N, C-alpha and C positions, 0 to 999 in steps of 0.2 A: 301659188303652183308655179315650178317653172315652165315658161313657154317654150315648143319647140322651134329650133333654133336654123338657120341654115348649113350648120357646122352637124349638124343630125341629119337635115336631108341627104348631104351628101357624101356622108362618113358612115357606114353601118355601125364602126367602132368610130365615135366621136372622138376618142383620143389617137385615134390614127393620123387627125390631123393635121396636127405638124410633121409629123415623119415625113407623107405623102408631102406637104408643099413645099418642105427642106430642100427633098430630093427633087421636086419642079424645077425649084432656085437653080440648085446646083447644075441642072442639065439644063438652064436657060438663057436667052440672049442675055449677055453682060454677065454672066457670073465670072469673066475670068479678071472683071476690076475689083474682086471682094478680097483681098489681102492672099496672104504665107500658106501654102501647103498646109503649114502647121495651124495655123488657126483657123482652116475654113471650115474644121467640123462644127465648131462651136458657133462660129459665124451662120451656118445655115441652119443649127438648134433656134438661134435668134432670130433668125428671118423667117423660120417656120412657126415659128409660135406666135411672132406679131401677125402675118398672116393669118392666123388662124382666129388669131382676134376677133379680124375683119366680117369673121363668116358666124360672130353671134348676136347676128341680127332674129330677131322674133318675126315669124310670119305673120303676127298681128303688123309690125313696123311696116314691115314689104308692101302689105295690103291697104294700109294706111295711103300711102303713096301714090298708088296710082287707081284711088276711084275717082280720082278728081276727073277722068278721062270720062267718064259716064255721063248719055247725055243726059236721061232719066233722072241722076243722081244730080245734076248741075239745074234742071228743072225744077227740082222738087227745093233747090237750095232756095233758088231766085225767087220761089214760092213762098217758103217761110221766111225769108227774108224779108220778104214784102208784109207781111201779118207775124211779127212778132212776139212769141210762146207760142205760135203754130207748131203743129209736129207731120210730118208725113211721113209712110210706108210704104217702099219701093221694093215689089219684089223683084229679085234678078232669077230670072229664069236659066236660062242661061248666057255667061259674060266670057269675052274672049279677052285678052291681055295679057301686054307683054312686062317684062321687069328686066333693065340690065344696068348694070354697075360696073365701073372702072375703077374702083379705088386705086390708090397707088401708093406704095410704102417707100421710103429713101434709107439705103443703109449706106452711112460712111465708116471707114476704118481708118482709125489715125487721123494723118495728114491726107489722104487719097481723095478724089473725088468722090462725091456722094453719087450712088448707084439707084435708079430709079426701078420697080417691079413692080408689075401692072397685075392686078388680082382682075378678072373678068368675070361675070356673072352672070347670064342668062338663060331668063324664065319665059317659059310658056303656059299660061295660064288659062285652063275654064272651069269659070264657078258656076255651080247647079245650083239648086232653091235657096241661095241665099236671100236673106232679110235684111233690107238696109235701112236705121230708122234713123232719118234727117230732123232736125229742130237747130231754128234760126238760125240756116243757110249752113249747117254743120253735119257732117256726119258724126253723130253720137253713140249709135251701137250698129253689134252686128248679130245678126242670130243664126241659127245652124243651119249648116247646107255642106258641101261637099269640093272641091278644090281637086281634078286634074291637073298634074305639075310636072312636067318634064326642065329639065335642066342641063346646063355644064359648067363647068367651072374648071380656070384654064388661069395658069398662075406664071408668068415670066416667058410668056411665050409656048407653054406645054399646057396641053389638054391634060388634067388631073382627075378630072371626076365627070361621067355623065349617069344622069339617074332618071327616072319615071317612076311617080306615085301618085295615088290618090290619097289627098288628105280630109279627112272627116275634122269637122271646123268645130271647135267647144258650142255649147251650147249657146251662151252670149258672150259676146263682147262685149265690153263696154269701154270707150274712147274719150273716157274722161271729158274735159270741157269740150271734147270733137276735134274732128280735123277739117279745117276751112276747104269749105267746094268752090266758093267762089274771090278768091285772094285773101290777105290778113284781115279785113275789117270785119268788125264785129257788127249785127244788123242793129237798128235803132231799136233802143227800148221802150216798153209801154207799161205801167205801170195795172196791177189792175186786169190786166187780159188773159183771160183762161185758154187752156190749149185745146187746141183743135186736131181732130185726128182725121187722114186722111189714107185711102188706100186707093192708090190711083189705077 
């Protein structure tokens, strides 16, 4: 099943993203260096396509990046790191977090100097009723909750979209090997140790 993405969050019709981002690039700072008038339409269409591709990140990917700031998750990660094979459940009744990303795409026409164009995504997220599963110092699963999200999208110095929405998170999001919460080091392994469950 396809997961919701930033493109779908900011644009009612995700297919419109490329055209709106191309328009923002055309009116934004730095656009004067993007070629002769005869080719600028094609250039901006390619820019819009490339910029829209940056927005194809899923909610799950974004949430994974911010969980490491949560004190209770980090504490459970430390607990399970010290008890290999154990598992802890953390109830996130209400949790406020921010997310900001500023990727830059470079556009070059022929022998002209590359022109950098910055995309800025800013999100304010309030998570309610989410349950996190921690095992071996990693976040391995998230269970149902909601997220109130407000965000802005800017490109080449021009605000393209502003949105507020309440997202219903899927019943369970499995995160594969899990998201390291205490760095990239794996905890020591211990054979024959049964899993332990704890609800703080």
